[in-house]
C-alpha positions, -999 to +999 in steps of 0.1 A: -393+093+051-358+086+040-332+112+036-306+110+008-273+125+017-254+141-011-216+144-012-188+129+008-192+124+045-159+140+054-147+173+041-125+170+010-096+193+002-098+198-035-064+194-052-052+215-080-036+199-111-001+203-096-010+186-064-028+158-082+002+153-105+025+151-075+002+126-058+001+105-089+039+106-092+042+095-056+018+067-062+037+055-093+070+056-073+054+036-045+040+011-070+075+007-084+090+002-050+063-023-040+071-045-069+107-047-057+096-053-021+073-081-032+101-098-052+125-094-023+099-108+001+095-139-022+132-145-022+133-142+016+103-165+019+122-191-001+153-186+021+133-188+053+116-220+041+151-235+035+163-223+069+134-240+086+141-273+067+179-274+069+187-279+106+224-283+100+228-245+096+236-225+128+206-215+148+214-178+148+216-178+110+183-195+107+167-170+131+181-140+113+168-154+080+133-159+094+134-125+111+145-108+078+116-125+060+091-111+086+107-076+082+101-078+045+065-089+051+060-058+073+076-036+047+052-048+020+022-045+044+031-009+053+036-001+016+002-015+009-014+006+036+003+037+023-009+029-012-045+025+000-043+059+018-030+076-013-056+060-035-084+070-011-070+106-012-070+106-049-104+090-053-120+114-028-115+142-053-147+155-070-138+143-105-138+107-092-172+110-074-203+097-090-225+122-108-253+121-082-229+137-056-230+169-076-266+170-087-277+196-060 
C-alpha cells in the first residue's frame, strides 16, 4: 500500500508578517541590484569581446578586462543563487503550500 506524506519534508519556521515583509523587501532590493549587475555584465562582455579581438592593446589590459568580465559573471551567479534561496524560503511558508498539505 502506498503512503501519502502530508506537509513539507523539512521543518518550516513560520514567519510573521513583519519577517515576511522584510524578506520581500530584501528580495526586491536584490532584484534591483541584479538588474544593474546584469547590465554591467553585458557591458563587460562587450568589452571582453573587443579585448580578445583587438590584439594591438597591451596584454595586461586585455587580461584585466577579461578577468573583470568573469568577476561580473560570478557576481550575477551568486546573486541568482541568493535569489533562489530567498524565494525558496518565502515559498516554504504555509500560505504558499498547496491545500492538500493542510488537509489533515
